[in-house]
Biotite code that builds the C-alpha atoms (Angstrom):
import biotite.structure as struc

atoms = struc.array([
    struc.Atom([9.316, -10.849, 17.615], chain_id="A", res_id=1, res_name="MET", atom_name="CA", element="C"),
    struc.Atom([10.307, -14.296, 18.819], chain_id="A", res_id=2, res_name="GLN", atom_name="CA", element="C"),
    struc.Atom([6.911, -15.735, 17.850], chain_id="A", res_id=3, res_name="GLN", atom_name="CA", element="C"),
    struc.Atom([7.297, -14.276, 14.364], chain_id="A", res_id=4, res_name="ALA", atom_name="CA", element="C"),
    struc.Atom([10.784, -15.724, 13.961], chain_id="A", res_id=5, res_name="LEU", atom_name="CA", element="C"),
    struc.Atom([9.624, -19.112, 15.205], chain_id="A", res_id=6, res_name="ASP", atom_name="CA", element="C"),
    struc.Atom([6.783, -19.092, 12.660], chain_id="A", res_id=7, res_name="ALA", atom_name="CA", element="C"),
    struc.Atom([9.166, -18.130, 9.853], chain_id="A", res_id=8, res_name="VAL", atom_name="CA", element="C"),
    struc.Atom([11.516, -20.973, 10.744], chain_id="A", res_id=9, res_name="ARG", atom_name="CA", element="C"),
    struc.Atom([8.656, -23.387, 10.005], chain_id="A", res_id=10, res_name="GLU", atom_name="CA", element="C"),
    struc.Atom([8.451, -22.153, 6.397], chain_id="A", res_id=11, res_name="LEU", atom_name="CA", element="C"),
    struc.Atom([10.352, -23.551, 3.438], chain_id="A", res_id=12, res_name="SER", atom_name="CA", element="C"),
    struc.Atom([13.585, -21.829, 2.398], chain_id="A", res_id=13, res_name="SER", atom_name="CA", element="C"),
    struc.Atom([11.821, -20.363, -0.627], chain_id="A", res_id=14, res_name="GLU", atom_name="CA", element="C"),
    struc.Atom([9.019, -18.939, 1.527], chain_id="A", res_id=15, res_name="GLN", atom_name="CA", element="C"),
    struc.Atom([11.567, -17.569, 4.000], chain_id="A", res_id=16, res_name="GLN", atom_name="CA", element="C"),
    struc.Atom([13.416, -15.815, 1.167], chain_id="A", res_id=17, res_name="ASP", atom_name="CA", element="C"),
    struc.Atom([10.188, -14.254, -0.118], chain_id="A", res_id=18, res_name="LEU", atom_name="CA", element="C"),
    struc.Atom([9.239, -13.106, 3.360], chain_id="A", res_id=19, res_name="LEU", atom_name="CA", element="C"),
    struc.Atom([12.732, -11.710, 3.974], chain_id="A", res_id=20, res_name="ALA", atom_name="CA", element="C"),
    struc.Atom([12.542, -9.659, 0.770], chain_id="A", res_id=21, res_name="ALA", atom_name="CA", element="C"),
    struc.Atom([9.149, -8.272, 1.776], chain_id="A", res_id=22, res_name="GLU", atom_name="CA", element="C"),
    struc.Atom([10.395, -7.475, 5.271], chain_id="A", res_id=23, res_name="LEU", atom_name="CA", element="C"),
    struc.Atom([13.443, -5.634, 3.919], chain_id="A", res_id=24, res_name="LEU", atom_name="CA", element="C"),
    struc.Atom([11.239, -3.560, 1.605], chain_id="A", res_id=25, res_name="GLU", atom_name="CA", element="C"),
    struc.Atom([8.855, -2.768, 4.458], chain_id="A", res_id=26, res_name="HIS", atom_name="CA", element="C"),
    struc.Atom([11.769, -1.718, 6.690], chain_id="A", res_id=27, res_name="ALA", atom_name="CA", element="C"),
    struc.Atom([13.101, 0.516, 3.905], chain_id="A", res_id=28, res_name="ARG", atom_name="CA", element="C"),
    struc.Atom([9.729, 2.257, 3.572], chain_id="A", res_id=29, res_name="VAL", atom_name="CA", element="C"),
    struc.Atom([9.389, 2.696, 7.335], chain_id="A", res_id=30, res_name="LEU", atom_name="CA", element="C"),
    struc.Atom([12.816, 4.362, 7.439], chain_id="A", res_id=31, res_name="ALA", atom_name="CA", element="C"),
    struc.Atom([11.764, 7.048, 4.945], chain_id="A", res_id=32, res_name="LEU", atom_name="CA", element="C"),
    struc.Atom([10.839, 10.468, 6.310], chain_id="A", res_id=33, res_name="PRO", atom_name="CA", element="C"),
    struc.Atom([7.105, 11.211, 6.433], chain_id="A", res_id=34, res_name="PRO", atom_name="CA", element="C"),
    struc.Atom([5.585, 12.720, 3.317], chain_id="A", res_id=35, res_name="THR", atom_name="CA", element="C"),
    struc.Atom([4.541, 16.341, 3.729], chain_id="A", res_id=36, res_name="ARG", atom_name="CA", element="C"),
    struc.Atom([1.341, 17.236, 1.932], chain_id="A", res_id=37, res_name="LEU", atom_name="CA", element="C"),
    struc.Atom([0.736, 20.664, 0.465], chain_id="A", res_id=38, res_name="SER", atom_name="CA", element="C"),
    struc.Atom([-2.444, 22.486, 1.453], chain_id="A", res_id=39, res_name="ALA", atom_name="CA", element="C"),
    struc.Atom([-3.919, 21.552, -1.940], chain_id="A", res_id=40, res_name="GLU", atom_name="CA", element="C"),
    struc.Atom([-2.994, 17.874, -1.554], chain_id="A", res_id=41, res_name="GLU", atom_name="CA", element="C"),
    struc.Atom([-4.433, 17.816, 1.975], chain_id="A", res_id=42, res_name="ARG", atom_name="CA", element="C"),
    struc.Atom([-7.706, 19.353, 0.740], chain_id="A", res_id=43, res_name="ALA", atom_name="CA", element="C"),
    struc.Atom([-7.935, 16.801, -2.092], chain_id="A", res_id=44, res_name="GLU", atom_name="CA", element="C"),
    struc.Atom([-7.301, 13.951, 0.325], chain_id="A", res_id=45, res_name="LEU", atom_name="CA", element="C"),
    struc.Atom([-9.900, 15.216, 2.792], chain_id="A", res_id=46, res_name="GLU", atom_name="CA", element="C"),
    struc.Atom([-12.467, 15.562, -0.015], chain_id="A", res_id=47, res_name="ALA", atom_name="CA", element="C"),
    struc.Atom([-11.723, 12.012, -1.171], chain_id="A", res_id=48, res_name="ALA", atom_name="CA", element="C"),
    struc.Atom([-12.152, 10.671, 2.372], chain_id="A", res_id=49, res_name="LEU", atom_name="CA", element="C"),
    struc.Atom([-15.505, 12.444, 2.718], chain_id="A", res_id=50, res_name="VAL", atom_name="CA", element="C"),
    struc.Atom([-16.640, 10.941, -0.603], chain_id="A", res_id=51, res_name="ALA", atom_name="CA", element="C"),
    struc.Atom([-15.489, 7.483, 0.509], chain_id="A", res_id=52, res_name="ALA", atom_name="CA", element="C"),
    struc.Atom([-17.434, 7.797, 3.761], chain_id="A", res_id=53, res_name="ARG", atom_name="CA", element="C"),
    struc.Atom([-20.518, 8.532, 1.645], chain_id="A", res_id=54, res_name="ARG", atom_name="CA", element="C"),
    struc.Atom([-19.835, 5.373, -0.343], chain_id="A", res_id=55, res_name="GLY", atom_name="CA", element="C"),
    struc.Atom([-18.810, 7.217, -3.492], chain_id="A", res_id=56, res_name="GLU", atom_name="CA", element="C"),
    struc.Atom([-16.250, 5.136, -5.347], chain_id="A", res_id=57, res_name="PHE", atom_name="CA", element="C"),
    struc.Atom([-15.114, 4.919, -8.950], chain_id="A", res_id=58, res_name="ALA", atom_name="CA", element="C"),
    struc.Atom([-17.196, 2.602, -11.092], chain_id="A", res_id=59, res_name="SER", atom_name="CA", element="C"),
    struc.Atom([-15.630, -0.417, -12.735], chain_id="A", res_id=60, res_name="GLU", atom_name="CA", element="C"),
    struc.Atom([-15.823, 1.416, -16.074], chain_id="A", res_id=61, res_name="ALA", atom_name="CA", element="C"),
    struc.Atom([-13.985, 4.444, -14.644], chain_id="A", res_id=62, res_name="GLU", atom_name="CA", element="C"),
    struc.Atom([-11.237, 2.262, -13.199], chain_id="A", res_id=63, res_name="VAL", atom_name="CA", element="C"),
    struc.Atom([-10.900, 0.375, -16.489], chain_id="A", res_id=64, res_name="SER", atom_name="CA", element="C"),
    struc.Atom([-10.620, 3.681, -18.365], chain_id="A", res_id=65, res_name="ALA", atom_name="CA", element="C"),
    struc.Atom([-7.762, 4.841, -16.118], chain_id="A", res_id=66, res_name="VAL", atom_name="CA", element="C"),
    struc.Atom([-5.966, 1.522, -16.550], chain_id="A", res_id=67, res_name="PHE", atom_name="CA", element="C"),
    struc.Atom([-6.407, 1.685, -20.315], chain_id="A", res_id=68, res_name="ALA", atom_name="CA", element="C"),
    struc.Atom([-5.125, 5.268, -20.390], chain_id="A", res_id=69, res_name="LYS", atom_name="CA", element="C"),
    struc.Atom([-1.901, 4.119, -18.745], chain_id="A", res_id=70, res_name="HIS", atom_name="CA", element="C"),
    struc.Atom([-1.567, 0.893, -20.710], chain_id="A", res_id=71, res_name="GLY", atom_name="CA", element="C"),
    struc.Atom([-2.380, -1.403, -17.816], chain_id="A", res_id=72, res_name="LEU", atom_name="CA", element="C"),
])
């Protein structure tokens, strides 16, 4: 922790403020209770992990289509 604080002290005030905001957000997320997955969600996640291990990922066109669908 001390090494991290020493490194942060070397940053500009603006960089320190940005890092502080990120750290506060990270601490907030860590304080949340763990998410419980339903059996269906767990099965979907496991299937996705198996597909990823096989190298099966969405194509650029598929990703673009999802973004377009949601206005991104």
